[in-house]
BABA-613712 format. One record per residue (C-alpha): x, y negated, z. Coordinates in steps of 0.1 Angstrom, whole numbers. Example, Ala and Ser with C-alpha at 12.3 -4.5 7.8 and 13.67 -1.06 7.14 Angstrom:
2
      xx      yy      zz
     123      45      78
     137      11      71
This chain:
565
      xx      yy      zz
     172     -41      37
     161     -35       4
     159     -66     -21
     146     -68     -54
     165     -85     -86
     136    -100    -105
     136     -87    -140
     124    -108    -167
     130     -89    -200
     132     -55    -204
     165     -60    -221
     181     -71    -189
     170     -37    -173
     191     -14    -198
     203       4    -166
     166      13    -155
     153      19    -191
     152      59    -187
     131      53    -155
     110      25    -171
     100      48    -203
      93      76    -175
      69      53    -157
      54      40    -188
      48      78    -200
      33      92    -168
       4      60    -168
      -2      70    -208
      -1     108    -194
     -27     104    -168
     -50      76    -191
     -40      46    -183
     -30      36    -220
     -55       4    -217
     -33     -10    -188
      -2      -5    -208
     -17     -20    -238
     -31     -50    -218
       7     -57    -202
      22     -57    -236
      45     -27    -226
      32      -3    -252
      62      -7    -277
      86       9    -251
      66      40    -253
      76      63    -280
      58      61    -309
      56     102    -312
      38     106    -279
      13      78    -288
       5     100    -322
       2     136    -306
     -11     128    -271
     -33      96    -277
     -57     110    -251
     -49     125    -218
     -51     163    -217
     -85     177    -211
     -78     191    -177
     -71     155    -171
     -94     138    -185
    -121     156    -164
    -106     138    -135
    -119     103    -120
    -101      75    -129
     -94      67     -91
     -83     102     -91
     -62     104    -122
     -46      72    -105
     -38      89     -73
     -21     118     -95
      -1      96    -111
      12      80     -81
      23     115     -68
      38     122    -100
      59      90     -99
      76      99     -65
      85      84     -33
      80      49     -40
      49      50     -58
      34      70     -31
      44      46      -4
      28      19     -26
      -2      38     -29
      -5      43      13
       2       4      16
     -26      -2     -14
     -50      22       7
     -53      -4      34
     -57     -33      13
     -94     -35       5
     -91     -71      -8
     -72     -55     -39
     -86     -21     -42
    -120     -14     -50
    -136      11     -22
    -136      45     -48
     -99      39     -50
     -92      33     -13
    -111      69      -8
     -89      86     -33
     -55      70     -22
     -63      82      14
     -58     120       0
     -22     111     -15
       1     142      -9
      40     139      -6
      50     173      -6
      82     180     -25
     108     205     -30
     136     204       2
     173     192      -7
     200     217       1
     221     219      31
     253     205      16
     233     172      12
     224     171      46
     262     177      59
     269     148      35
     244     126      53
     257     136      87
     294     127      77
     287      94      64
     264      81      91
     280      98     123
     315     115     108
     305     147     121
     285     177     109
     254     195     124
     273     220     140
     297     195     161
     268     175     175
     240     206     180
     246     238     197
     227     252     169
     208     235     140
     187     255     114
     197     251      77
     164     258      64
     138     226      67
     107     234      86
      93     205      66
     101     180      34
      83     150      19
      95     121      -3
     113     101      22
     132     133      40
     129     163      56
     129     180      91
     152     205     109
     148     222     139
     177     220     161
     188     227     197
     210     199     222
     241     213     239
     219     208     268
     192     234     255
     167     209     246
     148     221     214
     148     190     187
     133     179     153
     160     163     133
     147     140     104
     169     135      76
     169     109      46
     168     124       8
     201     114      -5
     205      81     -26
     169      74     -15
     177      34     -14
     189      34     -49
     161      51     -61
     134      28     -44
     155      -5     -53
     154       8     -89
     114      15     -89
     110     -19     -67
     127     -37     -95
     107     -24    -121
      75     -28    -101
      83     -65     -94
      85     -67    -134
      50     -49    -140
      37     -74    -113
      45    -103    -130
      36     -93    -163
       0     -87    -146
       0    -121    -130
       8    -133    -170
     -15    -112    -187
     -44     -98    -166
     -61    -128    -155
     -84    -109    -128
     -53    -107    -105
     -37    -141    -108
     -53    -150     -77
     -42    -119     -57
      -4    -127     -64
       9     -94     -74
      46    -106     -73
      41    -114     -35
      24     -82     -25
      52     -64     -41
      80     -86     -18
      57     -78      13
      54     -40       2
      95     -41       0
     101     -53      31
      74     -27      48
      94      -1      28
     125     -11      45
     112      -6      78
      99      26      68
     130      41      56
     152      28      84
     148      52     111
     155      31     138
     125       8     132
     105      41     139
     125      51     168
     118      14     185
      84      23     176
      83      54     198
     100      37     226
      78      10     227
      47      33     228
      65      52     257
      63      19     275
      27      12     268
      18      46     288
      40      48     308
      25      72     339
      -4      80     321
      -7     116     323
     -31     122     296
     -10     115     268
      25     125     259
      51     107     235
      78     127     222
     115     116     238
     138     104     212
     175     104     214
     195      69     199
     228      86     203
     219     110     176
     201      88     155
     209      62     128
     193      44      99
     191      77      82
     187     101     110
     161     105     138
     165     132     162
     134     137     187
     118     161     209
     103     192     191
      65     194     202
      52     232     203
      12     224     203
     -16     231     188
     -32     205     156
     -61     188     169
     -79     200     137
     -78     235     149
    -113     236     167
    -115     273     171
     -77     279     180
     -80     256     210
    -115     273     218
    -102     305     220
     -70     291     243
     -94     278     266
     -89     242     260
    -117     219     270
    -126     204     233
    -147     177     246
    -121     162     271
    -100     160     243
    -117     142     220
    -130     118     248
     -91     116     260
     -82     112     222
    -107      83     215
     -98      65     246
     -61      64     240
     -65      48     205
     -91      24     219
     -65      13     246
     -39       9     218
     -62     -11     202
     -78     -33     226
     -57     -38     256
     -21     -34     239
     -27     -47     200
      -1     -21     191
     -12      13     176
     -12      46     153
     -18      35     118
     -27      72     110
     -39      93     136
     -53     122     111
     -53     159     129
     -18     167     114
      -5     138     136
     -21     148     166
      -9     179     187
     -28     194     219
      -4     202     245
     -14     224     281
     -38     208     300
     -54     192     274
     -28     163     271
     -24     147     235
       5     142     217
      10     116     186
      35     121     158
      49     101     133
      54      69     143
      59      50     108
      31      36     104
      20      16     129
      -7     -14     134
      -2     -47     151
     -29     -70     163
     -27    -104     175
     -45    -112     205
     -70    -136     185
     -74    -108     157
     -85     -84     188
    -110    -109     202
    -127    -118     171
    -129     -80     161
    -145     -76     198
    -170    -103     188
    -181     -82     160
    -180     -51     181
    -205     -66     207
    -226     -81     182
    -234     -47     169
    -237     -28     203
    -259     -57     215
    -276     -55     179
    -275     -92     178
    -283    -101     142
    -275    -137     149
    -242    -137     160
    -229    -110     134
    -227    -131     104
    -203    -155     124
    -184    -122     134
    -179    -111     100
    -168    -143      85
    -142    -145     115
    -123    -113     104
    -126    -118      67
    -111    -142      42
    -126    -158      16
    -120    -150     -24
    -153    -164     -40
    -182    -187     -31
    -204    -170      -5
    -243    -174      -5
    -246    -174      34
    -284    -167      35
    -280    -136      13
    -250    -123      37
    -268    -129      68
    -302    -111      50
    -279     -81      42
    -263     -81      74
    -295     -81      91
    -307     -49      67
    -277     -30      80
    -285     -35     117
    -320     -26     111
    -310       9      93
    -296      12     129
    -311      -4     156
    -334      25     164
    -309      50     162
    -299      68     190
    -264      62     205
    -251      94     197
    -265      90     159
    -249      56     158
    -215      66     142
    -188      40     140
    -170      52     110
    -203      50      89
    -213      15     101
    -178       1      94
    -175      19      61
    -206       1      49
    -199     -29      68
    -167     -30      46
    -188     -20      10
    -209     -51      20
    -185     -81      26
    -169     -67      -8
    -202     -74     -25
    -202    -110     -10
    -168    -118     -22
    -149    -115      11
    -120     -93      25
    -112     -77      58
     -77     -89      71
     -54     -60      60
     -42     -56      97
     -82     -50     106
     -88     -29      81
     -59      -7      93
     -74      -8     128
    -108       1     114
     -91      32      89
     -76      45     123
    -108      40     144
    -125      60     115
    -100      85     116
    -100      94     153
    -134      94     154
    -137     122     125
    -111     140     146
    -135     135     176
    -167     150     159
    -146     179     148
    -138     187     184
    -172     173     200
    -201     170     177
    -220     145     203
    -190     124     208
    -201      86     210
    -173      64     199
    -194      32     203
    -205      41     240
    -166      50     247
    -157      17     230
    -179      -5     255
    -155     -11     284
    -127     -18     263
    -149     -46     245
    -162     -57     280
    -125     -60     292
    -112     -80     263
    -146    -106     267
    -137    -105     306
    -100    -113     300
    -110    -142     276
    -130    -160     306
    -102    -155     331
     -90    -189     350
     -53    -183     341
     -61    -176     306
     -82    -207     302
     -55    -228     319
     -32    -213     295
     -48    -220     261
     -58    -257     276
     -22    -262     279
     -15    -247     245
     -40    -269     230
     -29    -303     247
       6    -292     235
      -6    -292     200
     -23    -323     203
       6    -339     220
      31    -328     192
       5    -341     166
       6    -374     180
      46    -371     184
      51    -363     149
      23    -384     132
      41    -414     124
      73    -398     110
      52    -379      86
      36    -412      77
      66    -430      71
      79    -399      49
      49    -405      27
      52    -438      27
      92    -436      14
      82    -412     -10
      57    -434     -26
      81    -463     -28
     108    -444     -43
      82    -435     -68
      90    -393     -58
      56    -382     -50
      45    -355     -73
      11    -343     -79
       7    -308     -92
     -19    -293    -112
     -27    -255    -121
     -49    -243    -148
     -68    -216    -149
     -89    -193    -178
     -65    -203    -205
     -42    -172    -202
     -66    -151    -226
     -69    -180    -254
     -25    -187    -247
     -23    -150    -254
     -48    -151    -283
     -27    -179    -296
       5    -160    -293
      -5    -130    -311
     -19    -151    -342
      13    -170    -345
      33    -133    -344
      14    -122    -371
      17    -151    -391
      52    -153    -390
      56    -113    -395
      35    -122    -428
      53    -147    -438
      88    -123    -434
      69     -96    -451
      59    -119    -481
      92    -132    -483
     107     -96    -484
      83     -87    -511
      92    -116    -532
     127    -111    -528
     127     -76    -536
     107     -84    -568
     138    -110    -580
     162     -87    -573
     144     -61    -594
     139     -83    -623
     175     -95    -621
     189     -59    -630
     216     -56    -604
     232     -26    -599
     235       1    -584
     206      13    -598
     182      44    -595
     165      56    -627
     171      20    -640
     156       7    -608
     178     -18    -587
     184       3    -556
     190     -33    -533
     155     -42    -547
     140      -4    -541
     150      -7    -505
     136     -40    -503
     101     -26    -514
     102       2    -490
     110     -21    -460
      80     -42    -468
      60     -13    -470
      66      -1    -434
      64     -35    -427
      33     -38    -438
      17      -4    -426
      30     -13    -389
      10     -48    -392
     -21     -30    -402
     -21      -3    -377
     -15     -31    -351
     -44     -45    -363
     -63     -17    -360
     -55      -4    -329
     -63     -38    -312
     -97     -38    -328
     -91     -69    -348
     -96     -67    -386
């Protein structure tokens, strides 16, 4: 498990200094010098780079800011690419235009050598690939930021794909996470608009998520659970995994020889039923979401292969979504309101799947939701695309200072993605119509007598627990009051900017006092005619004047650069 050692000052991170400077250089390169200045880390950027490349290169400058953000993350490497992928599922943190751009993140990188592969196998298994496999291709078939994949054959003849993690990956990620944690603490200190989002807590959550992603045993467990979900279902194939040939940094799984779902023309030429494939794929995702609450978080065309007999095969189980029963039911209520076009219930449905980060005008929210429904009210069902409706719903809730819960947003992304894949195969696909049976199933399950009895029992237990623990809680509060240990904490907000301004003023005053003392001291030395001399001028005094000149020029440049004269 990766841990983050909080780094409060750059002096404590000297072992990371080169990487820290590289991160700042890349941010500067892609035009984020305003962010660098806001975080007060521009002192770590080389002066020469500031003077020569004050603006991004011309070809970079033509790109939008979200595009430059994506390009910067790609250049920064695996940790930042994964951070971008996580942020792409957080509409509560990232504006819509950034969400769209982050969905295009690419992590194609050069492969590492076979010698490194052998070293990894020796450290993980004590053997090299030829001792474990009948054959093992030295050249990888794909390479990404986390690892690369090699084809192989077991001693029993089965074709496999072996995912091998990049060498020293955990060390690289740990260093990056420590720096990201430091930058997050600066954001909390200097960027008042982000303080409510708790960037440091987000980094901690990201570190835990990344720890799971680089541990291949987690992906192996995901595949095994996915296999159990669809056991006996002949419309889906889940790759076999080989735990005996897998570890935290090696994953051995069945080689899938299929056709990517995006290659509609090839599928058609091979005689596949595209309409059936689209319907099956959509139903499989619906079952994952509404029945099991455990779903593939990134079902894009590259992760879906089509096998003979129109069988669907999902790949890459690193990003999986999970929904509680309550989440599924809340989303079902919203979907049912949309399908039945019930604008009175849709407001409550939206509020149940969102969190509030500002004051809400309920009347305005209801009016906008009514307008949204009105635009789609009279459309034929085949023209009512769920992806478009959900995206407009996402934009609407953000305007009203609401944020869809991250796990639900990941589900919405998955549904929108699978709809896009399905429409490539079958332009007449009706996602909402296919969702209706699953929505009704959730509603029916909620009214099942056994379920009602279970909920009544749980509620009764909670009330009983509250009654039992209440007196002790009251006694605890009274004891703290008697002992004078009761504390009230107050948090001030909105003073960060004032504190920064006062800090800057005090620093400049102190700097000016030191500068004045330097000038006066140098003048006294020159008047005292103390040797050694240069052209009858004391060298010590002359050096003092030169230092004072540099200090004065530096102060002037700093004032001009920050727009304060």
